[in-house]
Every structure is written in C-alpha cells, then in structure tokens.
C-alpha positions as CSV (number, residue, x, y, z in Angstrom):
1,M,165.7,145.6,91.6
2,A,163.2,148.1,90.3
3,R,165.5,149.4,87.8
4,G,166.1,145.9,86.3
5,S,162.4,145.0,86.0
6,V,161.8,148.4,84.2
7,R,164.6,147.3,81.8
8,I,163.0,143.9,81.3
9,R,159.6,145.4,80.6
10,R,161.0,147.9,77.9
11,I,162.8,145.0,76.2
12,T,159.7,142.8,76.3
13,L,157.7,145.9,75.0
14,W,160.1,146.2,72.0
15,A,160.3,142.5,71.3
16,C,156.3,142.5,71.2
17,I,156.2,145.7,69.0
18,G,159.0,143.9,66.6
19,L,157.0,140.6,66.5
20,A,153.7,142.6,65.5
21,L,155.6,144.6,62.9
22,I,157.1,141.2,61.3
23,T,153.6,139.7,61.4
24,A,151.9,142.7,59.7
25,V,154.5,142.6,57.0
26,V,154.3,138.8,56.4
27,V,150.5,139.2,56.2
28,G,150.7,142.2,53.9
29,V,153.0,140.5,51.5
30,R,150.7,137.4,51.2
31,E,147.7,139.7,50.7
32,V,149.6,141.4,47.9
33,R,150.4,138.3,46.3
34,R,146.9,136.9,46.5
35,A,145.8,140.2,44.9
36,R,148.2,140.0,41.9
37,E,147.0,136.4,41.1
38,I,144.6,136.5,38.1
39,T,142.8,133.5,37.4
40,P,142.1,132.6,33.7
41,E,138.4,133.4,34.0
42,H,139.0,136.8,35.4
43,S,141.8,138.0,33.2
44,P,141.2,141.0,31.1
45,A,141.8,139.2,27.8
46,T,139.1,136.6,28.5
47,S,136.6,139.1,29.8
48,A,136.9,141.1,26.6
49,V,136.2,138.2,24.5
50,R,133.0,137.2,26.3
51,A,129.6,137.8,24.9
52,S,127.5,140.4,26.3
53,A,123.6,140.5,26.3
54,R,121.3,143.3,27.1
55,A,118.2,143.2,28.9
56,E,115.5,145.9,29.1
57,I,113.1,145.1,31.9
58,A,109.9,147.2,32.7
59,I,109.5,147.4,36.7
60,D,106.2,148.3,38.5
61,G,106.2,149.3,42.2
62,M,109.1,152.0,42.4
63,D,107.8,154.9,44.5
64,C,110.7,157.2,44.5
65,V,114.3,157.9,43.1
66,M,115.8,156.0,46.0
67,C,114.1,152.7,45.1
68,A,115.7,152.9,41.8
69,A,119.0,153.8,43.1
70,G,118.9,151.0,45.4
71,L,117.9,148.4,43.0
72,Q,120.6,149.7,40.5
73,N,123.4,149.3,43.1
74,K,122.2,145.9,44.0
75,L,122.1,144.8,40.4
76,R,125.5,146.3,39.6
77,T,127.2,144.0,42.4
78,L,125.9,140.8,40.9
79,P,128.6,138.7,39.2
80,G,128.3,139.0,35.5
81,V,126.7,142.4,35.3
82,S,128.8,144.9,33.6
83,K,126.3,147.6,33.6
84,A,123.0,148.4,35.2
85,E,120.9,151.7,34.9
86,V,117.5,151.8,36.7
87,S,115.3,154.8,35.7
88,Y,112.5,155.8,38.3
89,Q,111.1,158.2,35.7
90,D,110.9,155.6,32.8
91,K,109.9,152.6,35.3
92,R,112.6,150.3,33.6
93,A,116.2,148.8,34.0
94,L,118.7,148.4,31.3
95,I,121.2,145.7,32.2
96,E,124.2,144.4,30.4
97,F,125.4,141.1,31.3
98,D,127.4,137.9,30.5
99,P,125.0,135.1,30.2
100,A,127.6,132.8,30.6
101,V,127.9,134.1,34.3
102,I,124.2,135.0,35.1
103,A,120.8,134.3,33.5
104,R,118.3,136.7,32.6
105,A,115.8,134.7,35.2
106,R,118.2,135.4,37.9
107,L,118.1,139.2,37.2
108,V,114.3,138.9,37.2
109,E,114.3,137.1,40.8
110,V,116.8,139.9,42.2
111,I,114.3,142.6,41.1
112,E,111.2,140.7,42.4
113,G,113.1,139.9,45.6
114,D,113.6,143.5,46.2
115,G,109.5,143.8,46.2
116,F,109.0,145.1,42.7
117,K,107.1,143.6,40.0
118,V,108.5,142.8,36.6
119,V,106.1,143.9,34.1
120,A,107.6,142.9,30.9
121,Q,111.0,142.2,29.5
122,D,112.2,142.4,26.0
123,S,113.6,139.7,24.0
124,Q,117.4,139.3,24.0
125,A,118.7,142.2,22.1
126,S,122.1,143.1,20.9
127,S,124.0,145.8,22.6
128,S,124.1,147.9,19.3
129,A,120.3,148.2,18.8
130,S,118.6,151.3,20.1
131,P,115.4,151.3,21.9
132,H,113.7,153.3,19.1
133,T,114.8,150.6,16.6
134,R,113.3,147.9,18.6
135,A,109.9,149.6,19.0
136,R,109.3,149.9,15.2
C-alpha cells in the first residue's frame, strides 16, 4: 500500500507541474500579445508628427547634485516629456515635451511639488533656438 500511495503522489506532482507550465505559457502568450498591440496614439508614426515644445525653467532650492538628478528622473517619467535635463550648477531645467499631452503648468506643479521654487520660465521657444539667441 505504501508503494501505491507514493506512485499516486508522484503522478499528482507531475500533473500539478504540467498544469503550472501550461498556465505559465498561456499567461506569457497573453502578455506578449498585449505588448505587441500598439494603439494609434502611441504608434511611432504618430509620435514623430506631434509638435514638440521646449521649456527652460529657472529653479531655486536645489542644494546638491542629487536634488537635480531626482527631479530630472521624475520629469523624464511624466507622460509627454521626451527629454528633461536638470542642471544643479545652472539652477535650471530644460524640458522638451508634447503640449498635447502635458501642459507647462503641470511641469511647474511637479517641480514645485518636489519642494523647489520656480523662479522664472521662458516663453515657449522652438527647439531649434539656442539659449544664446534668446538672450539677445
């Protein structure tokens, strides 16, 4: 009787392992299908056509390089932000974003929400203009 119960346990164990593998494959296939689906608003062709704005925002209250790095990472994760560079030395943030997705006011809210003070922000400038050209 002991041999029979061991055999049943082995069969049950292999059945559970087989079921777990089948479940993992089915779930994996579903995730791959979801990842491959591209909605029209996120397709590369649509993204390339969208307008891009650039904001240069002066920031007060950054005490160290880590402050700038943390803020930069936070800005980069916002939807609609394609590029964000925060400089501790220059006390400013240069942000390229899609105004159809995120507003300038929201960028300022995020910066101030991290405990920094927005000193000034430039008018909306095209991405081709250099900072030296705008200063003149």
